[in-house]
VEXNUZA-661768 format. One record per atom (N, C-alpha, C): x, y, z. Coordinates in steps of 0.1 Angstrom, whole numbers, plus 2048, in hexadecimal, padded with zeros to 3 digits. Layout:
XYZ
...
***
This chain:
D85395CED
D7A39ACF6
D803A0D03
D8A398D09
D9139CD15
D983A9D13
D9F3AAD07
DA73B6D04
D9D3C2D03
D923C0CFC
D883CBCFA
D833D0D08
D803C6D11
D7B3CAD1E
D853D1D26
D923CDD24
D9D3D4D2B
D9E3E2D27
D9D3E4D19
D9F3F2D14
D933FBD18
D873F5D19
D7C3FDD1E
D7E401D2C
D823F7D34
D853FAD43
D8F404D44
D9A403D3C
DA540CD3D
DA041AD39
D9841BD2E
D92428D2A
D8A42FD35
D82426D3C
D7942BD46
D82430D52
D8C429D55
D9542DD60
D9C43AD5D
DA043CD50
DA7448D4C
D9D454D4D
D90452D4A
D8645CD4B
D84460D5A
D84456D62
D82458D70
D8E460D76
D9A45CD71
DA6463D76
DA6472D71
DA2474D65
DA2482D60
D9748AD68
D8C485D6A
D8248CD72
D8748FD80
D8E485D86
D93487D94
D9E492D94
DA6493D89
DB049DD88
DAA4ABD86
D9E4ABD80
D974B8D7E
D904BDD8A
D8F4B4D94
D874B8DA0
D8A4C5DA6
D974C8DA9
D9B4D5DAF
D974E1DA7
D984E0D99
D954EBD91
D854EDD90
D7E4E2D90
D6F4E3D90
D6B4EAD9D
D714E5DA9
D6E4EBDB6
D714FADB6
D7D4FEDB0
D8050CDAF
D76514DA7
D7250ED9C
D68515D93
D5B517D9B
D5750DDA3
D4A50DDAB
D4C518DB6
D57519DBC
D59523DC7
D59531DC1
D5F533DB5
D5F540DAE
D51543DAB
D4953ADA6
D3B53DDA2
D33541DAE
D3553ADB9
D2E53EDC6
D3254CDCA
D3F54FDC8
D4455DDCB
D3D567DC3
D3B565DB6
D3456EDAD
D26570DB1
D1F565DB5
D11566DB9
D1056DDC7
D1956CDD0
D18571DDD
D1B580DDE
D25584DD5
D2A592DD7
D2E597DC9
D295A3DC5
D2C5A9DB8
D3A5AEDB8
D405B0DC3
D4E5B6DC4
D585ABDC2
D5459EDC2
D5D593DC1
D65593DB4
D5F595DA9
D65594D9C
D6C5A1D97
D6D5AADA0
D745B6D9B
D835B3D99
D895BAD90
D975B8D8D
DA05B9D9A
D9D5C3DA2
DA55C5DAE
DA45BADB8
D985B5DBA
D965AADC3
D9C59DDBE
D9B59ADB1
DA158EDAB
DB058EDAC
DB659ADA9
DC459BDAA
DC9599DB8
DC159FDC2
DC459DDD0
DC458EDD4
DB9587DD0
DB8579DD3
DC3571DCE
DC6573DC1
DD156BDBB
DDF56EDC1
DE157BDC4
DEE57FDCA
DF0579DD8
DE557ADE0
DE6575DED
DE7566DEE
DE255FDE4
DE3550DE3
DF154CDDF
DF9555DDA
E06552DD4
E0F54BDDE
E10550DEA
E1954CDF4
E1653DDF8
E0953ADFB
E0552CDFE
E08523DF2
E05528DE6
E07520DDA
E1651CDD8
E1F526DDA
E2D523DD9
E32519DE3
E2E51BDEF
E32511DFA
E2C503DF7
E1F504DF2
E184F7DF0
E1E4EFDE4
E254F6DDB
E2C4EEDD1
E374E6DD7
E3E4EBDE0
E494E4DE7
E424D9DF0
E374DCDF6
E304D1DFE
E2B4C6DF5
E284C9DE9
E234BEDE0
E2E4B4DDE
E3B4B8DDD
E464AFDDC
E484A7DE8
E474AEDF4
E494A7E01
E3E49DE03
E324A1E01
E26498E04
E2648CDFA
E2948FDED
E28484DE3
E3347ADE5
E3E47EDEC
E49475DEF
E4746DDFC
E3C470E03
E39468E0F
E3C470E1C
E3F47DE1A
E42485E26
E3748FE2A
E3A498E33
E314A2E38
E394ADE3F
E364B9E3C
E3E4C4E43
E344CEE4A
E354CDE57
E2C4D6E5F
E344E3E63
E404E4E5E
E484F0E63
E484FCE59
E414FBE4E
E42505E44
E3F513E48
E34514E51
E31522E55
E3B528E5E
E41520E67
E4B524E70
E58527E69
E5B51EE5F
E67520E57
E6652DE4F
E5A530E4A
E5753CE43
E5B549E4C
E57548E58
E5A553E61
E69554E64
E6F549E66
E7D549E69
E8654EE5D
E83549E51
E8A54EE45
E8855DE43
E7B561E45
E7856FE43
E80578E4D
E81573E59
E8957BE63
E9757BE60
E9D570E5B
EAB570E57
EAE579E4C
EA5579E42
EA7582E36
EA6591E3A
E9D595E42
E9B5A3E46
EA75A7E4E
EAB59FE58
EB75A3E60
EC35A5E57
EC559CE4E
ED159DE45
ED05A9E3C
EC45ACE36
EC35B8E2D
EC55C5E35
EC05C5E41
EC15D1E49
ED05D3E4D
ED75C9E50
EE55CAE53
EEE5CFE47
EEA5CAE3B
EF25CDE2F
EEE5DAE29
EE25DFE2B
EDD5EBE24
EE75F7E25
EED5FBE30
EF5606E30
F01606E27
F065FAE24
F125F8E1B
F0E5F4E0D
F025EDE0C
EFF5E8DFE
EF35EFDF8
EEB5F6E00
EDF5FCDFA
ED55F2DF7
ECE5F4DEB
EC45EBDE7
EC95DDDE3
ED65DCDE0
EDC5CFDDD
EDB5C5DE9
ED95CADF5
ED75C2E01
ECB5B9DFF
EC15BDDF7
EB55B5DF5
EB95A8DED
EC25A9DE3
EC659DDDC
ECE593DE5
ED7599DED
EDE590DF7
ED558AE01
ECB591E06
EC158CE0F
EB9581E09
EB5583DFC
EAD578DF5
EB656CDF3
EC256DDEF
ECB562DED
ECD55ADFA
ECF562E05
ED155BE12
EC4554E16
EB955AE13
EAC554E16
EAA546E0F
EAE545E03
EAE539DFB
EB752EE02
EC3533E06
ECC529E0C
EC7524E1A
EC252EE22
EBC52AE2F
EB0521E2D
EA7524E23
E9C51CE21
EA050DE1D
EAA50CE14
EAF4FFE10
EB54F8E1C
EBC4FFE25
EC24F8E30
EB74F3E3A
EAD4FCE3C
EA24F7E45
E9B4EBE3F
E994EBE32
E934DFE2C
E9C4D3E2D
EA94D5E2B
EB24CAE2C
EB24C4E3B
EB14CDE44
EB14C9E52
EA54C0E55
E994C5E50
E8D4BDE51
E8F4AFE4B
E944AFE3E
E964A3E37
E9F499E3E
EAA49EE43
EB4495E4A
EAE48FE57
EA7497E5E
EA1492E6A
E97487E67
E90488E5C
E8647EE58
E8D472E52
E97474E49
E9D468E42
EA8462E4A
EB146AE4F
EBD465E56
EB9461E65
EB146BE6B
EAD468E79
EA145EE7A
E9B45CE6E
E90452E6D
E85456E77
E82462E78
E77467E80
E6B46AE76
E5F467E7B
E5346AE73
E52478E6F
E4F47CE62
E4F48AE5E
E46492E66
E3B48DE6B
E32495E73
E3949AE80
E40490E87
E47494E93
E5349DE91
E5B499E86
E674A1E83
E644AFE80
E5A4B2E77
E574BFE74
E4F4C7E7E
E484BFE87
E414C6E92
E4C4CBE9B
E574C4E9D
E624C9EA5
E694D5E9F
E6C4D5E92
E734E0E8B
E694ECE8A
E5C4E9E8A
E524F4E8A
E544FDE97
E554F6EA2
E584FDEAF
E65504EAF
E6F4FDEA9
E7D503EA9
E7D510EA1
E78510E95
E7851CE8C
E6F527E92
E64523E98
E5B52EE9E
E62534EAA
E6952CEB2
E70531EBE
E7C53AEB9
E83536EAF
E8E53EEAA
E8954CEA5
E7E54DE9E
E7A55AE99
E75562EA5
E6F55CEAF
E6A563EBB
E76569EC2
E81561EC3
E8D565ECA
E94571EC2
E9556FEB5
E9B579EAC
E94586EAD
E87586EAE
E7F592EAE
E7D597EBC
E82590EC6
E7F593ED4
E70594ED7
E6958BED1
E5A58BED3
E53596ECB
E5A59EEC4
E535A9EBD
E535A7EAE
E595B1EA7
E5A5AFE98
E685B4E93
E6B5AFE87
E775B3E81
E745BAE74
E735C8E74
E6F5CFE68
E7A5D1E5F
E775D2E52
E815D4E48
E855E3E48
E915E6E46
E965F4E46
E8E5FDE3C
E8B609E40
E83612E38
E89614E2A
E96615E2A
E9D617E1D
E9B60CE13
E97600E18
E965F5E0F
E875F2E0B
E7E5F9E11
E705F7E0E
E6C5FAE00
E70606DFB
E6C60ADEE
E72601DE3
E805FEDE4
E855F6DD9
E805E7DDA
E7B5E3DE5
E765D5DE7
E685D4DE3
E615DFDE3
E525DFDE1
E4D5D8DD5
E545DADC9
E4F5D4DBD
E4E5C5DBD
E555BEDC6
E555B0DC7
E475ABDCB
E405B3DD2
E325AFDD5
E285B7DCE
E2A5C5DCE
E205CEDC8
E225D1DB9
E2D5CCDB3
E305CFDA5
E285C5D9C
E2A5C7D8F
E235BDD86
E2C5BCD79
E2A5B1D72
E305AFD65
E255ADD5B
E245B7D52
E1A5B7D48
E0C5B6D4E
E0A5BCD59
DFD5BDD60
DFB5B1D6A
E045A8D6A
E0359CD73
E0B59FD80
E0659ED8C
E0D5A0D98
E1A598D99
E2559ED9E
E32597D9E
E31589DA6
E2A589DB2
E2957CDB9
E22571DB1
E19575DA8
E1256BD9F
E1C566D95
E2456FD8F
E2E56BD85
E38561D8B
E3C564D98
E4655CD9F
E3F54EDA2
E3354FDA6
E2B542DA8
E2A539D9C
E2753FD91
E26538D84
E34532D81
E3E539D83
E4C534D80
E4F528D89
E4C529D96
E4E51ED9F
E46512D9B
E39514D98
E30509D94
E35502D87
E3950AD7D
E3E504D71
E4A4FBD73
E53501D7B
E604F9D7E
E5C4EDD86
E534EED90
E4F4E3D98
E484D8D90
E3F4DCD87
E384D3D7E
E424CBD75
E4C4D3D70
E564CCD67
E5E4C2D6F
E634C6D7B
E6B4BCD83
E624B0D87
E564B2D8B
E4E4A8D90
E4949ED85
E464A3D79
E4049BD6F
E4A497D64
E5549ED63
E5E49CD57
E6C497D5B
E6F495D68
E7C491D6B
E7C484D74
E8747DD74
E88471D7C
E86474D8B
E8A480D90
E88483D9E
E79483DA1
E71489D98
E6348AD9A
E5C47CD9B
E60474D92
E5B466D92
E5F45ED9E
E6C461DA3
E7045ADAF
E6945FDBB
E6546CDBB
E5E472DC6
E5146BDC8
E4946ADBD
E3C463DBF
E3E454DC1
E4844EDBC
E4B440DBE
E4E43DDCD
E56447DD3
E5A445DE1
E4D447DEA
E4444FDE6
E38451DEE
E2E446DEC
E2E440DE0
E24435DDD
E28429DE4
E34424DE3
E39418DEA
E48419DEC
E4D41DDF8
E5B41FDFA
E63413DF8
E5E407DFC
E653FBDFB
E673F7DEC
E5D3F8DE4
E5E3F5DD6
E673FFDCF
E6740CDD3
E70416DCE
E7F412DD1
E8140DDDD
E8F409DE0
E933FEDD8
E8B3F4DD6
E8E3E8DCE
E913ECDC0
E8B3F7DBB
E8D3FCDAE
E99405DAC
EA1406DB7
EAD40EDB7
EAC41DDBA
EA0420DC0
E9E42EDC4
EA3430DD2
EAB43BDD4
EAF43EDE2
EA4447DE8
E9B440DEF
E8F447DF5
E94452DFE
E9E450E06
EA345AE10
EA7466E09
EAF465DFE
EB4470DF6
EA8478DF0
E9F470DEA
E93477DE4
E8B47FDEE
E88479DF9
E80480E03
E8848CE09
E9548AE0B
E9D496E10
E9D4A1E06
E9E49EDF9
E9E4A8DEF
E904AFDEE
E864A7DF0
E784ADDF0
E774B8DFB
E7C4B5E07
E7C4BEE12
E844CBE0F
E904C9E07
E984D4E03
E904DDDFA
E894D7DF0
E804DFDE7
E764E6DEF
E704E0DF9
E664E7E02
E6C4F3E08
E794F2E0D
E7F4FDE13
E82508E09
E86505DFD
E8850FDF3
E7B516DEF
E7050FDEF
E63515DEC
E5F51FDF7
E6151BE03
E5E524E0F
E66531E0D
E7352FE0A
E7C53BE08
E77544DFD
E7353EDF2
E6D547DE7
E6154EDEB
E58547DF3
E4C54EDF8
E50559E01
E5A557E09
E5F561E13
E6456EE0B
E6B56BE01
E70577DF8
E6557FDF3
E5A579DEF
E4E580DEA
E46587DF5
E47581E01
E3E585E0C
E43591E14
E50592E14
E5659DE1D
E505ABE19
E4F5AFE0C
E4A5BDE09
E3C5BFE0E
E345B4E0F
E265B5E12
E245BBE20
E2B5B5E2A
E295BAE38
E355C2E3D
E415C0E36
E4D5C8E3A
E535C4E47
E505B9E4D
E555B5E59
E535A6E5B
E5B5A0E64
E5A592E68
E56592E77
E4C58AE7B
E48589E89
E4657BE8D
E45578E9A
E4356AE9E
E36564E99
E2D56CE93
E21566E8E
E21565E7F
E2B569E78
E2C568E6A
E2B559E66
E23557E5C
E21549E57
E19540E60
E13546E6A
E0B53DE74
E00536E6D
DFF529E6F
DF4521E69
DF651FE5A
E01523E54
E02521E46
E04513E42
E0950BE4C
E0B4FDE49
DFD4F6E47
DF34FBE4E
DE54F6E4C
DE04F9E3E
DE3506E39
DDE50AE2C
DE6503E21
DF3501E23
DFB4FAE19
DF64ECE17
DF54E4E22
DF14D6E21
DE34D5E1C
DDA4DEE1F
DCC4DEE1A
DCD4E0E0B
DD54EAE06
DD64EDDF8
DDB4E1DF0
DE54DADF6
DEA4CEDEF
DE04C3DEF
DD94C1DFA
DD04B5DFB
DC34B8DF2
DBE4C3DF2
DB24C6DEA
DB64C7DDB
DC34C9DD9
DC84CADCB
DC94BCDC5
DC84B1DCC
DC84A4DC7
DD449CDCA
DDE4A1DD2
DE949ADD6
DE6491DE2
DE9484DE1
DE547BDEC
DEE47EDF8
DE8480E04
DF0482E10
DF8477E14
DF546BE10
DFD45FE13
E0945EE0A
E09466DFF
E14466DF6
E1145EDE9
E1A45FDDF
E18457DD3
E1145DDC8
E0A469DCB
E03470DC0
E0447FDC2
E08486DB8
E0A494DB9
E0349CDAE
DFE4A7DB1
DF74AFDA7
DFB4BEDAA
E054C3DA2
E0A4D0DA4
DFF4DBDA1
DF94D9D95
DEF4E3D91
DE34E3D9A
DE04D7D9F
DD54D6DA9
DD84DDDB6
DE54DCDBA
DE94E4DC6
DE74F3DC4
DEA4F8DB8
DE7506DB6
DD8509DB7
DD0501DB1
DC2502DB2
DBD502DC1
DC34F9DC8
DC04F8DD7
DC3505DDE
DCF50BDDB
DD2517DE2
DC9523DDE
DC5523DD1
DBB52DDCD
DAD52BDD4
DA951EDD5
D9C51CDDC
D9C521DEA
DA751FDF1
DA8523DFF
DA7532E00
DAE539DF7
DAE548DF7
DA154EDF3
D9A547DE9
D8D54CDE4
D8354BDEF
D8353FDF6
D7A53DE02
D7C548E0D
D8954AE10
D8C554E1A
D88562E16
D8A565E09
D85572E03
D76574E04
D6F569E01
D60569E01
D5B56BE0F
D62565E19
D5E567E27
D5F575E2B
D6957CE26
D6B58AE2A
D61593E22
D5F590E15
D56598E0D
D47597E11
D4358AE14
D35587E16
D3058AE24
D3958AE2E
D3658CE3C
D2C581E41
D2C576E3A
D2356AE3E
D2A563E4A
D37562E4A
D3E55CE55
D4A565E59
D4D565E65
D5856EE6A
D6556AE64
D6D574E60
D7A571E5A
D8356AE64
D8056BE71
D88564E7B
D86555E7B
D7C551E73
D7A543E72
D8053CE66
D88544E5F
D8E53FE52
D96532E55
D9E532E60
DA6526E63
D9C51AE66
D9151DE6C
D88512E6F
D8250CE62
D7F515E59
D79511E4C
D84508E45
D9050DE45
D9B505E3E
D9D4F8E45
D9B4F7E52
D9C4EAE59
D914E1E54
D854E6E53
D7A4DEE4E
D7D4D9E40
D834E2E37
D864DEE2A
D904D3E29
D9A4D3E31
DA44C8E30
D9E4BBE35
D954BCE3F
D8F4AFE44
D864A9E39
D7E4B2E32
D764ADE27
D7E4A8E1C
D894AFE19
D924AAE0E
D9849CE11
D9C49AE1E
DA148DE22
D96482E21
D8A486E25
D7F47CE24
D7C478E15
D7D483E0C
D7B480DFE
D86477DF9
D93479DFD
D9E471DF9
D9C462DFD
D96461E09
D94454E0E
D8944CE08
D7E453E05
D7244BE01
D7044CDF2
D76456DEB
D74457DDD
D80452DD6
D80447DD0
D8B441DC9
D8B444DBA
***
């Protein structure tokens, strides 16, 4: 009898878990349905492609944030890091273009990945070796990265060389079998992220470190190394997003990536990853990024709320998501 009761309880718990995991996708479906009802232009191919492509940057960075948050960390510097990495890439490509031509793009992209990884490593070491709370550590580096891009651009902008604009254009405006290139890159990042998180020891150690760091240490997990590596993954994801983002605007400015940290954290949280750590949902994170972009798109199409209030709406969403995490178990 006890065994039967346990099995029934376990089955009910599994159903609850499955429904909880489906939450972000149900929410996305509801938001899309609202969009269809509010505006006939919402479901046009052009608009859907625009929404999905624009959400790609946040989704890519949010994949890295899923690792950081699930391991018990937090990174507030991703928006500023994005601006800094973008600036470094453009300056490098512009400098190399006269001698290397379009190949300068490849060198700039490779350097961007290295710089992103180093920025992530810096954040990780400050948190783990310096033993500073992630919130404070990344708040500090957020200011540093933003100041550096402002200094590099002298308060203005760093435009990409005209000779590089056409060869670089396909990275954002091109497509593969009709699918926008940023979406293809996002899918690749998500698939790799999901494999690492769900199918490798590192992924299991990530969530173990976030769930209970002391227990993880007693189990032989180097929590410091795991969390540091999570920040490095975050930096790499920021760099990948920067590579895709440059052709869109063609320049880096002190405002590039502004408030992206809010969008990234919101996407991760509404996607089902626990902000306190120990639980990660990569595909939910992608759904969260899409939800944010769909809502922003609806605000522009419907004219019901000013587009200048997008950040305010996102702020409300993250508060509601945190309340849901707290009261809905």
